[in-house]
C-alpha positions, -999 to +999 in steps of 0.1 A: +000+000+000+014+034-010+010+062+016+011+099+010+028+115+040+024+152+034+010+170+064-022+180+046-032+145+037-024+127+070-053+118+092-057+140+122-034+128+150-015+104+127+023+106+135+048+106+107+070+075+103+104+074+119+120+074+085+103+106+074+112+124+107+148+114+103+149+123+066+134+157+072+159+164+100+189+153+081+179+172+049+173+204+069+207+201+087+226+193+055+210+216+029+198+245+051+226+246+077+255+230+060+259+202+085+265+175+059+278+150+085+241+148+097+236+127+066+257+099+082+227+091+104+205+086+074+227+073+045+244+039+044+282+039+039+274+020+007+250+048-004+248+056-042+232+087-057+222+087-093+211+115-115+201+116-152+191+090-177+226+076-177+227+073-139+259+093-132+268+080-097+279+098-065+290+082-033+280+095+001+312+115+004+307+129-031+272+139-023+283+157+008+310+176-012+284+186-038+261+201-010+291+221+003+297+234-033+261+244-037+260+261-003+291+281-011+273+295-041+239+298-023+247+303+014+211+313+021+198+281+006+165+267+020+150+234+009+114+226+015+101+190+013+066+195-003+055+159-004+066+124+008+052+091-005+062+059+012+059+025-005+075-004+014+113+003+014+110+032-010+103+069-005+094+095-032+102+131-022+090+162-040+111+192-030+117+229-038+149+248-031+154+286-030+184+308-025+204+337-038+235+333-060+263+351-040+292+328-048+308+313-079+289+283-094+295+263-125+320+289-136+295+317-133+305+346-110+280+357-084+249+374-099+230+382-067+199+368-084+173+347-065+170+311-077+143+285-073+146+249-083+121+220-078+126+183-083+120+148-070+142+122-052+134+085-051+151+068-022+154+031-013+160+020+023+178-011+035+166-013+071+170+022+087+195+035+061+191+049+025+213+028+002+202+043-032+187+076-045+176+086-080+173+124-084+156+145-111+150+182-113+144+209-139+179+221-145+165+247-170+152+267-140+187+270-125+205+277-158+180+304-167+183+321-133+221+321-136+220+335-171+237+305-186+207+301-210+180+326-218+144+322-229+131+353-246+094+358-238+087+373-272+052+377-286+027+351-277+018+327-305-018+317-308-024+281-296-046+274-326-018+284-350+007+262-332-019+233-332-023+238-370+015+235-374+015+203-354-012+188-375+011+189-405+036+166-388+031+129-393+037+106-364+033+070-354+009+060-326+022+045-293+006+032-262+027+040-232+021+017-202+033+008-168+025-017-140+010+001-111+013-024-082-003-052-103-027-029-122-018-021-158-021+016-168-017+032-201-025+060-226-021+068-263+009+090-270+023+103-303+050+125-287+077+097-287+112+100-300+146+083-300+173+102-282+203+081-290+214+046-301+245+044-281+234+042-253+199+033-265+176+061-251+141+074-259+117+099-246+079+102-243+058+133-233+028+127-211+002+153-201+001+158-164-037+157-163-037+121-176-049+095-151-019+074-160+006+102-152+008+095-114+016+058-120+043+067-146+058+092-122+063+066-095+073+037-118+108+025-125+100+011-160+075+020-188+064+001-219+060+016-254+040-003-279+041+011-315+007+002-329+002-016-361-021-003-389-049-027-380-050-015-343-071+016-347-096+003-321-067+000-297-056+036-303-091+048-297-094+028-265-062+043-250-070+078-263-102+076-243-111+079-206-122+044-198-114+034-162-102-001-174-086+004-208-071-031-207-105-049-202-108-059-239-072-056-250-048-085-255-015-077-238+015-094-221+040-083-195+075-076-207+107-089-192+108-059-168+070-060-160+057-033-183+024-042-201+030-045-238+002-046-264-001-078-284-001-074-322+018-041-321+044-036-348+072-028-322+076-029-285+101-013-261+107-014-223+124+016-208+141+021-175+130+056-166+159+080-160+146+116-158+112+131-154+114+167-167+085+191-162+078+211-194+047+232-197+016+210-193+036+178-198+062+156-182+090+144-204+101+109-194+135+099-207+152+066-202+173+037-213+159+009-235+162-024-217+142-046-241+130-043-277+113-063-305+097-055-339+082-073-369+071-065-404+036-052-395+030-017-410+026+010-383-005+030-377+001+067-387-015+099-373-017+133-391-041+162-392-064+147-366-068+114-385-053+079-386-039+063-418-027+029-430+005+035-451+011-002-458+003+003-496+022+036-501+053+036-524+086+050-511+101+080-530+134+075-547+163+095-532 
């Protein structure tokens, strides 16, 4: 059973768990006061911290040194834990940090600018100690605040005009899925792309209002089924709002547990690396851990309609 442990949702009189009390105390001491040795009471000597889709690793000592570096640049740093979700030996932590840039950071001299960064940390306990953490945050917030990158506000473009442009772009149709504590969840997605082949990485963009979004956000793996041309009914099912989209769908669990749609032209399982907040969507990036495909023609989407391109002729080039 997953429990949400933020103060607003706890039942009146319910006490926070010992893990959450210790975590809040250690985080406050380390990030807000600079007492990084307080983490020794929380983190295992074998602790590993990973960030990004390629899982760049930090030891406990390396993590403490990175906190010192951040605090030298942002000595007024304050980190607020906005939400905690506990699930067995795992904790999901949503946090927000604020500070003022008064020391050199990433080669940028002090700007005196206020900075706000938000993100999420996924921790795994072994007994009373955290042995592993996966961290993701919107680095764009930090880079923009420091002036490393800029985003010009410019003139607003009408959404209908942008939508019309998007309708000119031809995409495939995927069903993005995950196993949510034994319950399959999924939705139709056409915002899917390869990132690289070496290492094999892909991304999908999921609207945060989707009912599948919370399950994807707490998952470790997701599945991507690229639908075949004869699977229009499957596309319509997963584009809809049915409470049980899998009721009349043939599917099978992949090697890593993600539900994969039978009869699709291709299938992937992805180990989620980063969850990046972008406008109304979350961009999920990750490493491909299983893959298969066959000769079935894919279902194609363009201009608000679906197409079977199995009988089209390729252009010479």
